C-alpha positions in Angstrom: -1.2 65.0 -38.1 1.8 65.0 -35.7 -0.5 63.9 -33.0 -1.4 60.6 -35.6 2.0 60.3 -36.2 2.9 59.8 -32.3 0.0 57.8 -31.8 0.7 55.6 -34.6 4.5 55.9 -33.7 3.6 54.9 -29.7 0.6 51.5 -31.4 3.8 50.6 -33.7 6.5 50.9 -30.6 3.9 48.7 -28.3 3.5 46.3 -31.1 7.4 46.0 -30.6 7.7 45.8 -26.6 4.8 43.1 -27.1 6.8 41.1 -30.0 9.8 40.9 -28.1 8.2 40.0 -24.6 6.1 37.2 -26.6 9.5 36.0 -27.7 11.0 36.0 -24.0 7.9 34.2 -23.1 8.2 31.8 -25.6 12.4 31.3 -25.1 11.8 31.2 -21.5 8.8 28.3 -22.0 11.6 26.7 -23.6 13.8 26.6 -20.8 10.9 25.7 -18.2 12.4 23.9 -15.6 16.0 23.3 -17.3 17.1 25.8 -16.8 20.8 25.4 -14.5 19.3 21.4 -14.6 22.4 19.1 -13.6 21.1 16.2 -14.8 18.8 16.4 -17.7 15.7 13.3 -18.7 14.7 12.9 -22.1 11.3 11.2 -22.3 10.6 9.7 -26.0 6.6 9.9 -25.7 3.4 9.5 -24.1 2.0 7.3 -27.0 4.1 3.7 -27.0 3.3 3.2 -23.3 1.8 5.2 -20.7 4.2 4.7 -18.7 6.4 7.6 -19.0 4.1 10.1 -17.9 2.4 8.3 -14.9 5.4 6.1 -13.6 8.8 7.1 -14.9 8.7 10.8 -14.8 7.4 11.2 -11.2 9.7 8.7 -9.8 12.7 10.2 -11.5 11.9 13.7 -10.4 11.6 12.2 -6.4 15.1 10.9 -6.6 17.0 13.7 -8.1 15.0 16.2 -5.3 15.7 13.5 -2.5 19.8 13.6 -4.0 19.7 17.5 -3.9 20.1 18.1 -7.8 18.7 20.3 -10.1 17.2 18.4 -12.7 14.4 18.5 -15.9 12.1 15.8 -17.5 10.6 16.7 -21.1 9.0 14.2 -23.8 9.5 14.4 -27.2 5.9 13.3 -27.8 7.4 11.2 -30.7 9.4 13.8 -32.5 13.5 13.4 -33.5 14.0 17.0 -34.5 12.0 18.0 -31.4 14.1 15.5 -28.7 17.6 16.7 -30.2 16.5 20.7 -29.8 15.4 19.2 -26.0 18.8 18.2 -25.5 21.1 21.5 -27.1 18.4 23.3 -24.9 19.8 21.1 -21.6 23.0 21.2 -23.0 23.1 24.6 -23.1 21.5 25.5 -19.6 24.6 23.5 -17.9 23.1 19.7 -17.9 26.3 17.7 -16.7 24.3 14.7 -17.6 21.8 13.7 -20.6 19.5 10.6 -19.6 17.8 9.7 -22.4 15.5 7.1 -23.8 15.6 7.4 -27.3 13.6 7.0 -30.3 15.7 5.2 -32.8 19.1 4.4 -32.3 20.4 7.2 -35.0 18.2 10.3 -33.4 19.5 8.7 -29.9 23.3 8.7 -31.2 23.6 12.0 -32.5 22.1 13.2 -29.5 24.9 11.5 -27.3 27.5 12.2 -30.0 26.1 15.9 -29.6 26.5 15.5 -25.4 30.1 14.0 -25.8 31.0 17.2 -27.7 30.0 20.0 -24.7 31.9 17.4 -22.8 28.3 15.8 -20.9 27.9 12.1 -20.1 24.9 10.4 -21.1 23.0 6.9 -19.7 20.6 5.1 -21.9 17.8 5.2 -20.3 15.6 1.8 -20.6 16.3 1.6 -24.5 20.0 0.8 -25.8 21.1 3.0 -28.6 22.9 0.9 -31.2 26.5 1.6 -31.9 26.1 5.1 -29.9 28.6 6.5 -27.4 26.7 6.3 -24.2 28.8 6.0 -20.8 26.1 3.7 -19.2 22.7 2.0 -19.8 20.3 1.1 -17.1 17.8 -1.4 -18.1 16.0 -4.6 -17.0 16.8 -7.6 -18.8 14.9 -7.4 -21.7 15.6 -10.7 -23.2 14.7 -12.0 -19.9 10.9 -9.9 -20.4 10.7 -11.7 -23.3 11.3 -15.0 -22.1 8.9 -14.2 -19.2 6.4 -13.6 -22.1 7.1 -16.7 -24.1 6.7 -18.9 -20.7 3.5 -17.2 -19.8 1.9 -17.7 -23.3 2.5 -21.7 -23.0 1.0 -21.4 -19.5 -1.7 -20.1 -20.4 -2.3 -22.2 -23.5 -2.0 -25.1 -20.7 -4.8 -23.7 -18.2 -7.4 -23.5 -21.0 -6.7 -27.0 -22.8 -5.2 -25.3 -26.1 -2.1 -26.1 -25.8 -2.8 -30.4 -26.7 -4.0 -28.9 -30.0 -1.5 -27.0 -31.7 -3.2 -23.5 -31.6 -2.5 -20.9 -34.1 -0.3 -18.1 -32.3 0.2 -15.3 -33.6 2.8 -12.3 -32.8 2.2 -8.8 -32.7 6.1 -7.2 -32.2 7.0 -3.5 -31.3 8.2 -0.9 -32.9 11.6 -2.1 -35.2 13.1 0.9 -34.1 13.4 0.1 -30.4 16.2 -2.2 -30.0 14.2 -3.2 -26.8 11.5 -4.9 -28.7 14.3 -7.0 -30.6 15.2 -8.2 -27.6 11.6 -9.1 -26.5 11.2 -10.9 -29.4 14.4 -12.5 -29.1 13.2 -13.8 -25.7 9.6 -14.8 -26.2 10.6 -16.4 -29.8 13.4 -18.7 -27.7 10.3 -19.8 -26.2 8.0 -20.8 -28.8 10.4 -21.2 -31.6 11.4 -24.8 -30.5 7.5 -25.1 -30.2 6.9 -23.8 -33.5 9.6 -26.5 -34.6 8.5 -29.4 -33.4 4.7 -28.9 -34.5 3.5 -28.1 -31.1 1.6 -25.0 -31.3 1.0 -23.2 -35.1 3.2 -20.4 -36.2 0.3 -17.4 -37.4 0.8 -14.1 -38.7 4.1 -12.4 -36.9 4.1 -8.7 -37.7 6.3 -5.2 -36.0 4.1 -2.4 -35.1 5.6 0.9 -35.9 6.4 3.4 -33.2 4.3 1.0 -31.1 1.2 2.6 -32.0 -1.9 1.1 -31.1 -4.2 2.0 -33.6 -2.3 0.8 -36.1 -1.3 -3.1 -34.2 -5.7 -3.2 -34.2 -5.3 -2.3 -37.7 -2.8 -5.3 -38.0 -4.5 -7.7 -36.2 -7.6 -7.5 -37.6 -5.9 -8.0 -40.9 -4.6 -11.1 -39.3 -7.8 -12.1 -37.9 -9.5 -11.7 -41.6 -6.3 -13.5 -43.0 -6.4 -16.7 -41.1 -10.9 -16.8 -40.7 -10.5 -15.8 -37.2 -8.5 -18.8 -36.7 -5.8 -17.0 -34.1 -6.0 -19.5 -30.5 -3.0 -17.1 -28.6 -0.8 -13.7 -29.4 2.5 -12.6 -28.7 2.1 -9.2 -27.5 5.1 -7.6 -26.6 3.2 -4.6 -24.3 -0.2 -4.2 -22.7 -0.8 -1.8 -25.2 -0.4 -4.1 -28.0 -2.6 -6.4 -26.3 -5.3 -4.0 -25.5 -5.7 -4.0 -29.6 -6.2 -7.6 -29.9 -8.7 -7.6 -27.0 -10.7 -4.6 -28.7 -10.6 -6.5 -31.8 -11.7 -9.7 -30.4 -14.2 -7.8 -28.7 -16.0 -5.8 -31.5 -15.7 -9.3 -33.6 -17.9 -10.8 -30.8 -15.1 -13.7 -30.8 -13.9 -16.0 -27.7 -11.1 -15.2 -25.3 -8.0 -16.3 -26.1 -4.5 -16.2 -24.5 -2.6 -12.9 -25.0 0.0 -11.7 -23.5 1.6 -8.1 -22.3 4.0 -6.1 -20.6 4.5 -2.8 -18.4 1.4 -4.1 -15.9 -0.2 -1.6 -16.7 -3.7 -0.3 -14.9 -5.5 -1.3 -17.8 -3.2 -4.3 -18.7 -3.9 -5.4 -15.1 -7.9 -5.0 -15.7 -7.4 -7.1 -18.8 -6.1 -10.0 -16.7 -8.6 -9.4 -14.3 -11.2 -10.1 -16.7 -9.5 -13.0 -18.5 -8.6 -10.9 -21.3 -5.2 -10.9 -21.0 -3.0 -13.7 -19.1 -0.2 -11.9 -18.3 1.5 -8.8 -17.9 5.4 -8.5 -17.4 6.6 -6.0 -14.1 9.4 -3.8 -15.0 10.0 -2.3 -11.0 10.0 1.3 -12.9 10.5 2.7 -9.4 14.0 0.9 -9.0 14.5 1.1 -12.8 14.3 5.2 -11.9 16.2 5.2 -8.5 19.5 2.9 -10.4 19.3 5.7 -13.0 18.9 8.4 -11.2 21.5 7.5 -8.4 24.3 7.0 -11.2 23.3 9.9 -13.1 23.7 12.2 -9.9 27.3 10.1 -9.4 28.1 10.9 -12.5 26.9 14.4 -11.7 29.6 15.0 -8.5 32.1 13.7 -10.3 32.2 10.8 -8.1 32.4 6.8 -8.9 29.6 5.0 -10.9 27.4 3.9 -8.5 25.6 0.3 -9.2 27.0 -0.9 -12.6 26.0 -4.8 -12.1 27.1 -5.8 -15.8 27.8 -4.8 -19.8 25.7 -4.9 -22.8 26.5 -5.0 -26.6 25.3 -2.5 -28.8 26.6 -3.7 -31.7 30.2 -2.1 -31.8 31.0 -2.4 -28.0 30.4 -3.6 -24.4 28.5 -0.5 -22.5 28.7 -0.8 -18.8 25.3 -1.6 -17.6 22.8 -1.5 -14.4 20.5 -4.4 -15.3 17.3 -5.4 -12.9 15.2 -8.2 -12.9 11.6 -8.9 -14.6 8.6 -10.1 -12.6 5.4 -11.9 -14.0 2.2 -10.4 -12.7 -1.3 -12.6 -13.5 -4.4 -13.1 -11.2 -2.7 -14.3 -9.0 0.1 -11.8 -7.7 -1.6 -8.7 -9.2 -1.6 -7.4 -5.6 2.0 -7.0 -5.7 1.7 -4.3 -8.3 -0.5 -2.7 -5.2 2.2 -3.7 -2.1 5.3 -2.2 -4.5 3.4 1.4 -4.9 3.7 1.0 -8.3 -0.4 1.4 -9.1 -3.0 1.9 -6.7 -6.4 -0.2 -5.9 -8.2 2.6 -7.0 -6.4 3.0 -11.1 -7.7 -1.2 -11.4 -10.4 -1.9 -9.0 -12.7 0.8 -9.9 -16.1 0.3 -12.7 -16.4 -3.0 -14.5 -13.2 -4.2 -13.2 -14.0 -3.6 -9.3 -16.3 -7.4 -8.9 -13.0 -9.0 -9.7 -10.6 -7.7 -7.3 -9.3 -9.4 -4.3 
């Protein structure tokens, strides 16, 4: 009996040690890549756009490594509570600067308040947090992005001969919780609304897509087609993912190609452009954006004068010191710029059924 008791106690002790080891491992996993990091990057998801993982992560990591500062890069995968926990972990580990891509302004402002209370600086990266307390904002001129989309759509309507026929134009806006989506919308509507008003274009269905969800965009656009009897001749889609949802819906119904806009210059978006399914996208040189954000973050982490600030952006409460970059329209004529800049690899675009379209 004593021997059995000793065995039982031994097993219990081993189990306890195993539990402690597992707990320690879980804690280690939580802090992986973030321990002692001077700068922490909080990415939003990998669903709204592939750019966060395929572009921003690698460019930011390379920039911090080149600057000789420690950093961590984590992704909340659309979970607001997770992003808050990631921010808390980074601050606990001693981060001096948070580079934040918020999931919405409310949760973003809460993270900024937390960082401020811990004596850390926050840089809003790509997305501005409305009425927050961020120290700086790094992005593109997002209304200019929208204006490029609006003018791009007009150019494509003229090119295919439908501009003079009062074409019905649908609009698929980005997430209503993303301030960038509002700015893009302001931009393309500044081009389109006067044309709706004077009767040159006919305003069709107009709807935002929650969380930039491409599957929801597909459903929404299918409903738009159903309501209009398939009579939509052009679409202002706020990014390439939403644009591809439009392309997919048109193909499923075996409808003819129509001008569709996009943004982010994704490989899929460029393939759609080469195949004639999408008329344009907007290239935001993410390497340049990441480089500008990294330089600013490094200067703050080292207690130096902020680097690169060239403007201000109103967040609904105050003017936020900003670093603003210039976007570029991409069409069939200049898509190889993306290869020259190292933004995309030719092999990512010119493959399979799309190889025949490449120059």
